[in-house]
C-alpha positions in Angstrom: 4.4 9.3 -1.1 4.6 9.1 -4.8 3.0 7.0 -7.5 6.3 5.2 -7.8 5.7 3.6 -4.4 3.9 0.7 -6.2 4.7 -1.3 -9.3 2.8 -3.9 -11.2 3.6 -7.6 -11.0 3.3 -9.9 -13.9 -0.3 -10.9 -13.1 -1.5 -7.3 -12.8 -1.4 -7.1 -9.0 0.4 -4.1 -7.5 3.3 -4.5 -5.1 3.7 -1.8 -2.6 7.0 -1.0 -0.9 7.5 -1.3 2.8 7.9 2.5 3.3 4.4 3.1 1.8 2.9 0.3 3.9 4.5 1.7 7.1 3.3 5.3 6.4 -0.2 4.0 5.6 -0.4 2.0 8.9 0.9 5.0 10.8 -1.8 7.2 9.3 -4.4 4.6 10.5 -2.9 4.6 14.0 -2.9 8.4 14.1 -6.6 8.3 13.8 -7.3 8.8 10.1 -10.1 6.7 8.7 -9.2 3.7 6.5 -11.3 5.1 3.7 -9.4 8.5 3.7 -6.0 6.8 3.8 -6.9 4.5 1.0 -8.2 7.3 -1.1 -5.2 9.6 -0.4 -2.7 6.8 -1.3 -4.6 5.5 -4.3 -5.2 2.1 -2.8 -7.8 -0.2 -4.4 -9.4 -1.2 -1.1 -9.3 -0.6 2.7 -8.8 -4.3 3.3 -5.1 -3.9 2.2 -4.6 -1.4 5.0 -6.1 -3.7 7.6 -3.9 -6.6 6.4 -0.8 -4.4 6.6 -1.8 -3.2 10.0 -2.4 -6.7 11.3 1.0 -7.9 9.9 2.8 -4.9 11.4 1.2 -5.6 14.8 2.2 -9.2 14.7 5.8 -8.3 13.8 6.1 -5.7 16.5 4.6 -8.0 19.1 3.2 -7.1 22.5 4.3 -3.5 22.5 2.3 -2.7 19.4 -0.8 -4.5 20.6 -0.6 -2.7 23.9 -0.4 0.7 22.1 -3.3 -0.3 19.9 -5.5 -1.2 22.9 -4.5 2.0 24.7 -5.4 4.0 21.6 -8.8 2.4 21.5 -9.4 3.1 25.2 -8.4 6.7 24.8 -10.7 7.1 21.8 -13.6 5.6 23.8 -12.8 8.0 26.7 -12.7 10.9 24.2 -16.1 10.0 22.8 -17.6 9.8 26.3 -16.2 13.1 27.4 -17.4 14.8 24.2 -20.9 13.4 24.9 -20.7 14.8 28.5 -19.6 18.2 27.1 -22.5 18.2 24.6 -25.0 17.5 27.4 -23.5 20.3 29.5 -23.7 22.8 26.6 -27.4 22.3 26.2 -29.5 25.0 27.8 -31.4 23.9 30.9 -35.2 24.2 30.4 -35.8 25.9 33.8 -33.1 28.5 33.3 -34.2 29.9 30.0 -34.6 33.6 30.1 -33.8 34.0 33.8 -31.2 36.3 35.2 -30.9 34.6 38.5 -28.1 33.0 40.5 -27.8 29.4 41.5 -30.3 29.7 44.5 -33.0 31.5 42.5 -31.9 34.9 43.9 -31.2 37.8 41.6 -27.7 37.7 40.3 -25.5 40.5 41.8 
């Protein structure tokens, strides 16, 4: 993506080409934050990204909407599993400093 991907209109507004818009939306769908994408591409605001994404989803219809909802579901599942992992990584208060097996007997 180059700086030549946008040009100024007569009124001072920038016009971005479809390739840049598509890449930006793809970065959003890949899990990058809107702020990071906007900063990397030199966009003036994240609202542009959200407008481009909504337009692309409308154009691509139900398949894109289904993929978007599936992505959200998977992200929620990932956060839940990470929380569960973090709980399991915490030391148990009754097992601190003990060298015993599961039933309280010395470990072999």
